[in-house]
C-alpha positions as CSV (number, residue, x, y, z in Angstrom):
1,M,-15.8,22.9,26.4
2,P,-17.6,21.5,24.1
3,T,-18.7,17.9,23.5
4,D,-17.4,15.4,21.6
5,S,-20.4,15.1,19.4
6,K,-20.5,18.6,19.0
7,R,-17.1,18.9,17.6
8,T,-18.3,16.2,15.3
9,A,-20.7,18.2,14.1
10,N,-18.5,21.0,13.6
11,T,-15.7,18.9,11.7
12,E,-18.8,17.5,9.1
13,L,-19.8,21.1,8.9
14,A,-16.5,22.4,8.1
15,R,-16.0,19.6,5.5
16,D,-19.6,20.2,4.0
17,C,-18.7,23.9,3.5
18,K,-15.3,23.1,1.9
19,Q,-17.6,20.7,-0.1
20,R,-19.7,23.6,-1.4
21,R,-16.6,25.9,-1.6
22,V,-15.2,23.6,-4.0
23,E,-17.9,22.6,-6.1
24,K,-18.7,26.4,-6.7
25,D,-15.2,27.0,-7.9
26,S,-15.5,24.3,-10.6
27,T,-17.5,23.3,-13.5
28,L,-18.2,20.3,-15.3
29,M,-17.1,18.0,-18.2
30,V,-19.0,15.7,-20.0
31,K,-16.5,13.0,-21.8
32,T,-18.8,11.0,-24.3
33,K,-15.6,9.0,-25.4
34,W,-12.3,8.6,-23.5
35,G,-9.3,5.7,-22.9
36,C,-6.9,4.5,-25.3
37,Y,-8.4,5.2,-29.0
38,R,-7.9,1.6,-30.0
39,Q,-10.1,1.0,-26.7
40,A,-12.6,3.8,-26.4
41,H,-15.3,3.5,-24.1
42,V,-19.2,4.8,-24.8
43,V,-21.1,4.2,-21.5
44,N,-23.1,7.3,-21.0
45,G,-20.2,9.3,-20.6
46,L,-18.4,10.2,-17.6
47,V,-19.2,13.7,-16.0
48,I,-16.2,14.9,-14.4
49,R,-15.8,18.1,-12.3
50,Y,-12.6,20.1,-12.5
51,R,-11.7,24.0,-12.1
52,P,-11.3,25.6,-15.1
53,D,-8.0,27.6,-15.7
54,T,-5.8,24.8,-14.0
55,N,-3.6,21.8,-14.5
56,D,-7.0,19.8,-14.0
57,V,-8.0,20.1,-17.6
58,K,-4.5,18.9,-19.0
59,A,-4.7,16.1,-15.9
60,I,-7.7,14.9,-17.8
61,G,-6.4,15.1,-21.3
62,E,-3.4,13.3,-20.6
63,V,-4.9,10.2,-19.2
64,L,-8.7,10.1,-21.0
65,D,-7.7,11.4,-24.1
66,G,-6.2,10.4,-27.1
67,S,-3.4,7.4,-26.8
68,G,-3.9,7.9,-23.0
69,C,-0.8,8.0,-21.4
70,Y,-1.0,4.8,-19.2
71,Q,-2.1,2.9,-22.0
72,L,0.0,0.9,-24.7
73,P,-1.3,0.2,-27.6
74,G,-1.2,-2.7,-30.4
75,A,1.4,-5.0,-30.2
76,L,2.4,-4.0,-26.8
77,G,-0.7,-4.7,-25.2
78,L,-1.0,-2.7,-21.7
79,R,-4.6,-2.2,-21.3
80,V,-6.4,-1.0,-18.7
81,E,-9.5,-3.8,-17.8
82,A,-12.0,-5.4,-15.6
83,S,-9.7,-8.0,-13.5
84,D,-7.3,-4.9,-12.4
85,C,-7.3,-3.6,-8.7
86,W,-5.5,-0.7,-9.1
87,L,-3.3,1.2,-6.5
88,D,-3.8,4.8,-7.9
89,L,-1.0,6.5,-6.2
90,G,-1.5,10.7,-6.8
91,A,-5.1,10.2,-7.7
92,Q,-5.4,14.2,-8.1
93,I,-9.4,14.2,-9.1
94,G,-9.8,10.7,-10.5
95,S,-8.9,10.7,-14.3
96,F,-7.3,7.5,-13.9
97,S,-9.3,6.0,-11.1
98,L,-12.5,6.8,-13.7
99,L,-10.6,5.3,-16.1
100,A,-10.0,1.9,-13.7
101,L,-13.5,2.2,-12.9
102,S,-15.3,2.9,-16.4
103,V,-14.0,-0.8,-17.4
104,G,-15.0,-2.7,-14.7
105,G,-12.1,-2.7,-12.8
106,R,-11.5,-2.1,-9.2
107,V,-9.4,0.9,-7.3
108,V,-7.7,2.2,-4.4
109,S,-7.1,6.1,-4.5
110,V,-4.4,7.6,-2.6
111,E,-4.3,11.7,-2.2
112,P,-3.0,14.1,0.3
113,E,-4.3,17.4,-1.2
114,K,-7.9,18.3,0.4
115,S,-9.1,20.3,-2.7
116,N,-8.1,17.6,-4.8
117,L,-9.8,15.1,-2.3
118,V,-13.4,17.0,-2.8
119,L,-13.4,16.6,-6.5
120,L,-11.9,13.0,-6.3
121,R,-14.6,11.9,-4.1
122,G,-17.6,13.4,-5.9
123,N,-16.2,12.6,-9.6
124,L,-15.9,8.9,-8.5
125,Q,-19.5,8.9,-6.4
126,R,-20.9,10.9,-9.3
127,N,-20.1,8.3,-12.3
128,F,-19.6,5.2,-10.2
129,P,-21.9,5.3,-6.7
130,D,-21.6,1.2,-6.9
131,G,-18.5,1.0,-8.1
132,E,-15.6,-0.8,-6.3
133,Y,-13.6,1.7,-5.1
134,K,-11.8,3.4,-2.0
135,V,-10.2,7.0,-1.5
136,I,-7.9,7.5,1.3
137,E,-6.5,10.6,2.3
138,G,-2.3,11.0,2.9
139,G,0.6,10.5,0.7
140,V,2.8,7.4,-0.1
141,G,6.0,6.7,1.3
142,L,8.7,4.2,3.1
143,K,7.2,4.6,6.1
144,S,3.8,5.4,7.8
145,G,3.7,8.8,9.7
146,K,3.6,12.3,9.3
147,Q,5.5,14.4,6.5
148,D,6.1,18.0,5.0
149,F,3.8,18.6,2.0
150,Y,4.3,21.4,-0.1
151,L,1.6,23.4,-1.5
152,C,2.2,24.9,-5.2
153,A,1.7,28.8,-4.9
154,R,0.4,29.1,-8.1
155,T,-2.9,28.7,-8.1
156,K,-3.5,26.7,-11.7
157,D,-0.9,23.7,-10.4
158,T,-3.3,21.3,-8.8
159,Y,-0.9,18.4,-9.5
160,R,2.5,19.4,-8.9
161,H,1.9,19.3,-5.1
162,S,5.3,17.3,-3.5
163,M,6.8,16.2,-0.6
164,F,10.3,17.1,-2.8
165,P,9.4,20.7,-4.1
166,R,11.3,21.3,-7.2
167,N,11.6,25.0,-6.7
168,R,10.8,26.4,-3.3
169,A,9.9,29.9,-4.6
170,H,7.2,28.5,-6.0
171,M,5.5,26.8,-3.3
172,K,3.8,27.9,-0.1
173,E,4.7,26.6,3.3
174,P,4.8,22.9,4.3
175,V,1.8,21.3,5.5
176,K,1.8,18.1,7.6
177,V,0.2,15.3,5.8
178,A,-0.6,11.3,6.8
179,V,1.8,9.3,5.0
180,H,1.0,5.8,4.3
181,S,3.8,2.9,3.5
182,L,3.5,1.3,0.2
183,A,4.1,-2.4,2.2
184,G,0.9,-1.3,4.6
185,L,-1.3,-0.4,1.5
186,L,-0.3,-3.8,-0.6
187,T,-0.9,-5.4,2.9
188,K,-4.0,-3.9,3.6
189,Y,-5.6,-4.1,0.1
190,P,-4.4,-7.8,-1.2
191,R,-6.1,-7.8,-4.3
192,V,-4.0,-5.2,-5.7
193,N,-2.3,-6.2,-8.7
194,A,-1.6,-3.0,-10.6
195,I,-0.1,0.1,-9.8
196,K,-0.2,3.4,-11.3
197,M,2.2,6.4,-9.7
198,D,2.3,10.1,-10.3
199,I,3.6,11.6,-7.3
200,E,5.9,14.1,-8.3
201,G,9.2,13.0,-7.0
202,M,8.4,10.1,-4.7
203,E,8.0,7.5,-7.2
204,M,12.2,7.3,-6.9
205,E,12.4,6.3,-3.4
206,L,10.0,3.8,-3.8
207,L,10.8,2.4,-6.5
208,E,14.6,1.6,-5.2
209,Q,13.5,0.7,-1.8
210,A,9.9,-0.8,-1.4
211,F,9.0,-2.6,-5.0
212,T,11.5,-5.5,-3.9
213,A,11.7,-8.7,-6.2
214,D,8.1,-9.8,-4.4
215,V,6.2,-6.7,-4.5
216,C,6.9,-6.8,-8.7
217,E,6.1,-10.5,-8.7
218,K,2.9,-9.6,-7.1
219,L,1.9,-7.2,-10.0
220,N,0.6,-7.4,-13.7
221,K,0.8,-3.8,-14.3
222,L,2.6,-0.7,-13.3
223,C,2.7,2.8,-14.9
224,F,4.7,5.6,-13.7
225,E,5.7,9.4,-14.0
226,W,9.7,9.5,-13.7
227,T,10.6,13.2,-12.8
228,F,13.3,14.1,-13.7
229,D,13.6,18.0,-12.2
230,L,14.4,16.4,-9.1
231,D,17.6,14.2,-9.9
232,R,18.6,14.4,-13.6
233,S,21.1,11.4,-13.4
234,M,20.5,9.1,-16.0
235,R,22.5,6.4,-14.2
236,R,19.9,6.3,-11.6
237,F,17.0,5.9,-14.0
238,W,18.8,3.3,-16.2
239,S,19.2,1.5,-12.5
240,V,15.5,1.5,-12.1
241,I,14.7,0.5,-15.6
242,G,17.3,-2.6,-15.9
243,F,15.8,-3.6,-12.2
244,L,12.2,-3.3,-13.5
245,R,13.3,-5.5,-16.6
246,A,14.3,-8.4,-14.6
247,H,10.9,-8.6,-13.3
248,F,8.5,-7.5,-15.9
249,S,7.9,-9.2,-19.7
250,N,7.8,-6.0,-21.1
251,V,9.0,-2.3,-20.0
252,H,7.9,0.5,-22.2
253,V,9.7,3.8,-21.5
254,Q,8.3,6.7,-23.6
255,R,10.3,9.1,-25.4
256,M,12.9,6.5,-25.2
257,S,14.8,7.9,-28.4
258,E,15.6,10.8,-26.7
259,L,16.7,9.5,-23.3
260,V,19.0,6.9,-24.8
261,K,20.8,10.0,-26.5
262,M,21.4,11.3,-23.2
263,G,24.9,11.5,-21.1
264,E,25.0,11.1,-17.8
265,T,22.6,14.2,-17.2
266,C,19.1,14.2,-18.8
267,T,18.1,17.8,-20.6
268,L,14.6,16.7,-21.3
269,R,12.2,19.3,-21.8
270,P,9.9,18.6,-20.4
271,A,12.0,16.8,-17.9
272,A,9.7,13.8,-17.3
273,T,8.8,10.3,-18.9
274,I,6.3,7.7,-18.5
275,V,6.9,4.2,-18.0
276,C,4.6,0.8,-18.3
277,C,5.3,-2.4,-17.0
278,Y,3.3,-5.3,-18.0
279,S,3.5,-9.1,-17.3
280,P,1.0,-10.3,-19.9
281,Q,1.3,-14.1,-19.4
282,R,1.3,-13.3,-15.4
283,A,-2.1,-11.0,-16.2
284,A,-3.4,-14.0,-17.9
285,T,-2.7,-16.9,-15.8
286,Q,-2.9,-15.4,-12.3
287,R,-6.0,-15.4,-10.3
288,Y,-6.4,-14.1,-6.5
289,C,-7.1,-17.0,-4.0
290,D,-10.0,-15.8,-1.5
291,I,-8.9,-18.1,1.2
292,G,-5.1,-17.6,1.3
293,G,-5.3,-13.9,0.2
294,H,-2.9,-14.0,-2.8
295,Y,-2.6,-14.2,-6.4
296,T,-1.8,-17.4,-7.7
297,D,-1.0,-19.4,-11.0
298,V,-2.0,-22.8,-9.9
299,C,-4.9,-24.4,-10.5
300,G,-8.2,-24.2,-8.1
301,F,-11.9,-24.0,-8.5
302,Y,-14.3,-20.8,-8.5
303,N,-17.0,-21.2,-5.4
304,E,-20.1,-18.7,-6.6
305,H,-18.3,-15.4,-5.9
306,Y,-14.7,-16.5,-4.9
307,F,-11.8,-18.3,-6.4
308,D,-9.9,-21.0,-3.8
309,C,-6.4,-22.3,-5.0
310,M,-5.4,-25.9,-4.5
311,H,-3.0,-25.0,-1.9
312,C,-5.2,-22.9,0.6
313,A,-8.8,-25.0,-0.2
314,A,-10.0,-27.9,1.7
315,P,-9.4,-31.2,0.1
316,S,-12.7,-32.2,0.8
317,D,-14.2,-28.9,-1.0
318,F,-11.5,-29.2,-3.8
319,K,-12.3,-33.4,-4.6
320,D,-16.1,-32.1,-4.6
321,H,-16.0,-28.9,-7.1
322,D,-12.6,-30.0,-9.5
323,P,-12.1,-33.5,-9.7
324,E,-9.4,-33.3,-12.2
325,G,-7.7,-31.0,-10.1
326,Y,-8.0,-32.5,-7.2
327,A,-6.1,-35.3,-9.2
328,E,-3.5,-32.8,-10.2
329,W,-3.4,-31.8,-6.1
330,L,-2.8,-35.6,-5.0
331,S,0.0,-36.0,-7.4
332,A,1.7,-32.7,-7.0
């Protein structure tokens, strides 16, 4: 029987072969300008490896070209910023993760499909070898474990893989993938203060059951695609929007003028919309306390590379670094 070292070597060899095979079937795109048209970036250019004649091209265009589907220009004010730490659920080949890193932000990228993972890791490493990012293989759900994952049968569909297939006639037999609970991810990565979701239907269960008031209060920004293909109920959609409006200052629904005319059933084509939630006041005032591991509105002090809020810092440290804040802490 092969030893553990031989098994490891065989696994690494198989992974290297997979990497070479995927990269051989892909090509490079160099973008010299990207992001929201009012927040464009030109920093040497992004070099993105993608698969031609597939939905990769559309995914790159939706996120990085034009107005940017996950950014709100002008008075609406949502931006992808350096102060953000994004949880990118459904990272695909990395379009949104690249956007977050390009402005100096942090990102935790989650993707279950193996060929997408190869391109995702390569694109992030190629463009931001020193960037603050983490790539996690697997899906996201209410509970951690294993779950069926349906891959699209059509070669061009590289981002429609789903745990909830729209039409099984267009899907291959399911494969088991690791699933990470949203609560577990937020606990493991406490710096996360913004979430982007494009997870082909799983967003419905998460928004209804995992996004509690406490979770929303920790977030400055939440952007997601809502897929009506799986459930065309407008009542279900408006119920989620109502909850989000109670916990975010701004909730912007794309194609709102069309959606408000719908009755009980959504008849949109294509049957999806993007929702962007933003709390600018929360984003401007909250800072991450490195000692307590949480975001806070209370005052504190910076000690070289970290920030301590007045509730978590030692009183002596607080007094030495921020006398005025210390006086406020005593009177609180």
